[in-house]
N, C-alpha and C positions, 0 to 999 in steps of 0.2 A: 817452515816445517820443524816440528819438535825433534829432539835427539832420538826419541824412540821411533818416530816416523822415519827418520833417516836410516836407522838400523833395520827397520822392517823392509824398507825399499831395497837396501843392500842385500838382505837375506833373500828377498824375492828374486832379485836379479841373479844371485848366485845359485839358486835352487834349480836343479836339472832333474826333470822327471821323464819317464817313458811316455807319459800321456802328452806332454807339451813339447817335447824336443825330438829331434831326429835320433833314432836308435843308435846310429853310428857315433853320435857325439859322446854318449856316455860309455859306449863300448871301447872307443879308441883312446880316450883321455885318461892316462894313468894318474893324473893329478886330482881326479875327482874322488871325494870321500863318500862312501856309501853310508847314508844316514837312516835309510829305511828300505823296505822292499820296493824297488823301482824308483828310488829317490836318491839323488847324489848332491853334493855340495862342492862348489868351486872354492877351494881354500886359499889362504894367503900365508906364505911362510913367515911374514912379518907379524902375524897375530900373536899377542901374548896368550898364555893358557886360558885366562879368563875371557878374553875376546873370542877365542875359538869356541869355548863352551857356550857363550851367549849366542853366537851365530848359529851353532848347531841346534840349540834350543829353539831359536826363532824360526829357522828353516824347517825343522820338524813340525812346529806348530802350523806353519803355512801349508805344509804338505798334508797334514791332517784336515785342515780347513778346506783344501781342494776337494776332498772326498765328501765333506759335510760342513758347509759354511755356518750352520747353526750350532755347532758344538759350543759348549760353555767351558771356558778355561778356568781352572781353579788351582789352588796350592802354588807350587813353585812357578808354573807357567803363568798364572795370574800375576804373581810378584814380578816376574820378568817383564810382562807386558805393561805393568804399572810403573816400570822403571825403578824398582826397588832392589837393593842389594841382596845377594844370596850367599849363604855359606854352604848349603847342601848342593845337590845336583841341579844343574840348569838345563841339561840336555834332554831330559824326558818330558813328554807332553802329558799334562794332567787334566783330565776331563771329568766334569760332574755330569753324571747321566740321569740322576733323579730316579733311577730304578732301584729295586732291592736286589740283594744278592752279593754284597760286599764288593771287593775289588776284582777287576779283570786286567790282564796284562797282554800286550802285544810286543813281540820281539822283532828285531831287525832280521833275524834269520828264520823266522817262522815260529809256529806254535811249539815246536819241540825244544827250542833254545831256552836255557834256564839262566844263563849268566845275566846279572843285573847290568853289566856293561853293554849288553845287547838289547836292553829294554828300551822301547820307543814310547809306548803309550801305557799310562795307568788310567783306568776308569774307576771312578768312585761313585758309590750309590748315595750321593748327596742330594737331597731334595733342597733346592734353593728357590725361595720365593722371588717374584719379580722385583720386589723392593730391594733385593740384595744382588741384583744383576746390573752391570753398567756396560758401557761399550767404549773401547779405545781403538781408534783407527779402523773402525768397522768390525772389530772382533769382540764377541761377547765374553765378558770376564766377570767374575764375582767382584763385588765392591771391595774397597780396601778395608772397611770394617769387617765384612764377612771373611776376608782373607786373614785378618788378624785372629779372628776367632778360630778358624780352621787350623792355621799354623800352630797356634798355642795348644790346641787339643792333640793334634796328630803328629807333631814333630818334636824332637828333643829340644829343650830350652836353648841349647847351644846354637841350633839352627833357626829356631823360631824367633828368639829375641831380636836379632838384627833386623828381621823383617817387620816385626811389630813396632820396634823403635822407629824405623824409617817410615812405615805407613802412618804412624801417629804424627811424626814430624811433618809429613807432607799434608796431612789433613788439617793441621793446625798452623802451618807456616811458621813454625817456632824458630826462635833465635835466642842465642845466649844473652843478647842485650835486652830481651823482654821476657825475663824468667817468670814473673808473676802472670803475665798474659798467657805464656805457654802452659802453665799449670792450670789456669782457669779454663782455657780452651780444651785441654786434654781431659779434664775431669768428667764432663758429661759423656764423652765417647767411651771412656773406661767404664763409667757407671752403666751405660747401655749394654756393653759387652758382658759385664758381670751379671746383669739382670738376665741376659740370654742364657748364661750358664745356670742360673737359678731355675730355669725352666726345664733343664735336662739333668737333674741330679742323678748321679750314679752312672751316667753314660761314660764311654771311653774317653779318657784324657781330660775330663772336667776338672779334677783336682789340680793337675799340673797346669792347666790353662789359667786357673785362678792366680797361681803364683806368677806365671809369666806375664799376664796382663797387669797384675798389681805392680810389678817392677818395670814394666815398659815405660820408657822415658823419651819424650819427643826432643830432648836436648842432646841426645847422642848424635854425633856428627859424622860417624863412619861405622861400618860393620866391625872394624877392628876395635873401636871403643865399646861397642855392644858386647863383643866377645870378652873383652877385658872385664867389663862389669859383671858378665855372667860368671867368670872365674871367681871374682871376689864374693859374689852373692852365694854361689854354689858351695864354696868352702866355708861359709858361715860368717864372714866378716860383716861389720855394720854396713847398712845400705849406703853406698857412696853418693855424693852430690855430683851431678854432671855439670861441667862448665861453671864451677863456682868462681865468683868474682873475688880475687885476692889482690890486695893492694900492699906493696912493699916500697918504701921510700918514694911514694907518690907515683909509682909505676903500677900499671894494672895488668894482671895476668888472669888467665882462665884455664886452670888445669883441667884435663879431660875428666878426671875423677878425683874427688876429694873426700877423705874420711875425716870428719871434723874431730871426733873423739881421739883419734890417733895423730892428728896433725900431719897427715900423710897424703901426698898427692901421687897420682899415676898419670903417665902420658903414654899414649899408643903411638909408636913410630913406624910408619909404613916404609916399605923398602926404598922408595925414591926420595924420602925426606932429606936425608943427609948425603946425597951423592956429591962427594967432594971433588969430583971431576967437573962439576958445573959451578958457575958463579952463584946461582940461587941456592945450591946445596951448601956451599961454604958459608954463605950468609946465614942460612937457616941454622947451621951448626953453631955459629958464633952467637947468634941471638938466643938460642936455647941454652948455651953454656952460661951466658950472662944472667939469664932468668933463673937458672938453677942456683947460681951463686947467691943471687939476691934472696931467693926463698930460703936457702940454707942459713944465711945470715940472720933471718928472721925466725929461725927455729922451725921451719916447715920443710919437711923432707920430700923432695920429688924423686920418683922412680920411673924409669922408662922400660916399657915392655915392647917386644916385637912380635910378629906373627907366630914365630915358633913358640913363644911363651904362652900364647892363648889358644893354640890349636887343639890341645887336649887338656883334660883336667889334671893329668899327672904332670904335664909340662907346666901348667899354671901353678900347681902346688909347689914345685921346685922353685919357680920364679918368686913366689911369695915368701918362701923360706929364706931366699936371699934378701928380700926386702924387710921383713919383720922378724925373721928368726923362726926356726922350727918349733921351739918351745912356745913362743907367743901364738903361733898359728894353731897349735894343738888346743889352745884354750877355747877356740871357737867350734861350734857345732855345725856341721854341714847341713845344707837344706836339701833333703833327699829328693823332693820332687823336681828340683832344678838339676839334679844329677841323673835322673831316670832317663834311660834310653827308650 
């Protein structure tokens, strides 16, 4: 069973509904989290925040499918079911209805609730042809290509780029060790998506989608790397190379991002990478320090950014001012479509 299959099975086992369970169970258990009207989730105190959000999203999707198994999942819910990383909300269920009339919303506390924190279901009037519908674990979802197109159009670049990067990476099975093959495999997919945008000129989000899909890169290896590249691009720096092969003193390195004209490298460091309380964390720290020393000796400047540095454009600007200097950063012209909300 795949990792996604296991997650779905766990979500299904933890989902408690009025229809399927004894009423006393959900009335008497204070540990149940209400996730929709008549639906609850058995939570685990050991879950990390992102694990909790994913499980709520999957459980809510399963609850929606109990009411109508033929629903077509789109946007963030499709990304979740395809196993792709998300920066935005994972807890809401996104459904393509194929009808006209814009968006409709369903809240956990009923129709009068207005808070987005209570939002359970978003319905989109997306007409999706059969050729852009796939199935995962018995659930109907838009294909990864269609998902790339919709996310690029309807979500800010900060949220869509990690999804489009990961989707293109999974479609091409790209690797840093096969750069040319990755580019060759990605090119026809990006070309098809651009042609789709040509068919709908002037519609909502098309101009932004062109930029997002143009800069989508299958060599991005984590959502943090995608966010870091978004910061560099949005603030107008030259387009960085992902996972560039750099050789120093016969040793081989692959900086997450590399700007050739500036001889400047960037690394995204996740929270657990340098946990000095563990042997692996101490080893990773020493290896990274040695690599940085070698790169500096060769005139190549590595810089390390963390999640707080890429969470917002203002934080990213401050981080880059530390890296390249405020005066140097002001020489670049931001890319407005990548900044648009």
